[in-house]
BALOBA-1460 file (C-alpha; in Angstrom, 3 decimals):
// residues 68
<rec num="1" residu="m" x="29.571" y="74.308" z="25.322"/>
<rec num="2" residu="s" x="26.200" y="72.853" z="25.770"/>
<rec num="3" residu="l" x="23.382" y="75.252" z="24.393"/>
<rec num="4" residu="k" x="21.978" y="75.417" z="28.501"/>
<rec num="5" residu="a" x="25.553" y="77.087" z="28.974"/>
<rec num="6" residu="f" x="25.216" y="79.125" z="26.134"/>
<rec num="7" residu="h" x="21.819" y="80.850" z="26.765"/>
<rec num="8" residu="v" x="23.112" y="81.501" z="30.549"/>
<rec num="9" residu="i" x="26.236" y="83.494" z="29.037"/>
<rec num="10" residu="v" x="24.092" y="85.522" z="26.218"/>
<rec num="11" residu="i" x="21.258" y="86.512" z="28.926"/>
<rec num="12" residu="f" x="24.041" y="87.404" z="31.364"/>
<rec num="13" residu="i" x="26.154" y="89.264" z="28.950"/>
<rec num="14" residu="s" x="22.982" y="90.601" z="27.806"/>
<rec num="15" residu="a" x="22.339" y="92.199" z="31.286"/>
<rec num="16" residu="i" x="25.536" y="93.479" z="31.946"/>
<rec num="17" residu="f" x="24.841" y="95.876" z="28.450"/>
<rec num="18" residu="s" x="21.772" y="96.897" z="29.969"/>
<rec num="19" residu="f" x="22.921" y="98.074" z="33.221"/>
<rec num="20" residu="g" x="26.075" y="99.133" z="31.294"/>
<rec num="21" residu="f" x="23.731" y="101.323" z="29.333"/>
<rec num="22" residu="g" x="21.583" y="102.702" z="32.234"/>
<rec num="23" residu="a" x="24.725" y="103.913" z="34.202"/>
<rec num="24" residu="w" x="25.229" y="105.514" z="30.739"/>
<rec num="25" residu="c" x="22.165" y="107.363" z="30.739"/>
<rec num="26" residu="l" x="22.471" y="108.133" z="34.238"/>
<rec num="27" residu="r" x="25.482" y="109.861" z="33.208"/>
<rec num="28" residu="f" x="24.138" y="112.153" z="31.021"/>
<rec num="29" residu="y" x="21.122" y="112.585" z="32.948"/>
<rec num="30" residu="w" x="23.580" y="114.370" z="35.532"/>
<rec num="31" residu="i" x="24.790" y="116.371" z="33.025"/>
<rec num="32" residu="n" x="21.482" y="117.701" z="31.066"/>
<rec num="33" residu="t" x="18.841" y="116.715" z="33.573"/>
<rec num="34" residu="s" x="16.776" y="115.579" z="30.321"/>
<rec num="35" residu="l" x="14.052" y="113.419" z="31.554"/>
<rec num="36" residu="l" x="14.567" y="111.157" z="29.061"/>
<rec num="37" residu="y" x="17.686" y="110.133" z="30.051"/>
<rec num="38" residu="l" x="16.342" y="109.525" z="33.581"/>
<rec num="39" residu="i" x="13.469" y="107.109" z="31.856"/>
<rec num="40" residu="g" x="16.146" y="105.534" z="29.744"/>
<rec num="41" residu="s" x="18.601" y="104.828" z="32.882"/>
<rec num="42" residu="l" x="15.503" y="103.535" z="35.067"/>
<rec num="43" residu="f" x="14.281" y="101.189" z="32.309"/>
<rec num="44" residu="s" x="17.310" y="99.617" z="31.458"/>
<rec num="45" residu="i" x="18.401" y="99.035" z="34.872"/>
<rec num="46" residu="i" x="14.997" y="96.938" z="35.783"/>
<rec num="47" residu="i" x="15.326" y="95.047" z="32.649"/>
<rec num="48" residu="g" x="18.787" y="93.864" z="33.384"/>
<rec num="49" residu="a" x="17.673" y="93.442" z="36.765"/>
<rec num="50" residu="g" x="14.731" y="91.248" z="35.093"/>
<rec num="51" residu="l" x="17.306" y="89.374" z="32.951"/>
<rec num="52" residu="i" x="19.485" y="88.532" z="36.182"/>
<rec num="53" residu="y" x="16.146" y="86.941" z="37.571"/>
<rec num="54" residu="y" x="15.415" y="85.150" z="34.578"/>
<rec num="55" residu="i" x="18.727" y="83.292" z="34.296"/>
<rec num="56" residu="l" x="17.813" y="82.656" z="38.407"/>
<rec num="57" residu="l" x="15.016" y="80.916" z="37.543"/>
<rec num="58" residu="f" x="16.133" y="79.338" z="34.303"/>
<rec num="59" residu="l" x="19.019" y="77.687" z="36.375"/>
<rec num="60" residu="r" x="16.342" y="76.776" z="39.218"/>
<rec num="61" residu="k" x="13.794" y="74.911" z="36.274"/>
<rec num="62" residu="t" x="16.770" y="73.448" z="34.509"/>
<rec num="63" residu="k" x="18.517" y="72.234" z="37.564"/>
<rec num="64" residu="d" x="17.072" y="69.314" z="38.028"/>
<rec num="65" residu="l" x="16.975" y="68.302" z="34.164"/>
<rec num="66" residu="r" x="19.673" y="66.120" z="32.552"/>
<rec num="67" residu="v" x="20.968" y="68.708" z="30.558"/>
<rec num="68" residu="p" x="24.368" y="69.108" z="31.129"/>
């Protein structure tokens, strides 16, 4: 496995965990209506979207390089 593929996989798994944590916080916000859970959920979802955007930029930037 190349370093490029490993990097993409690790960042993608981080994005999945970030979205999962955001969903978990949102679920607890509906139960407890604590503002902290809502802020954690929104922050985590924004971070997950940022990680997906980073993967797309990384793949676009390394497309022309001769990195397998």
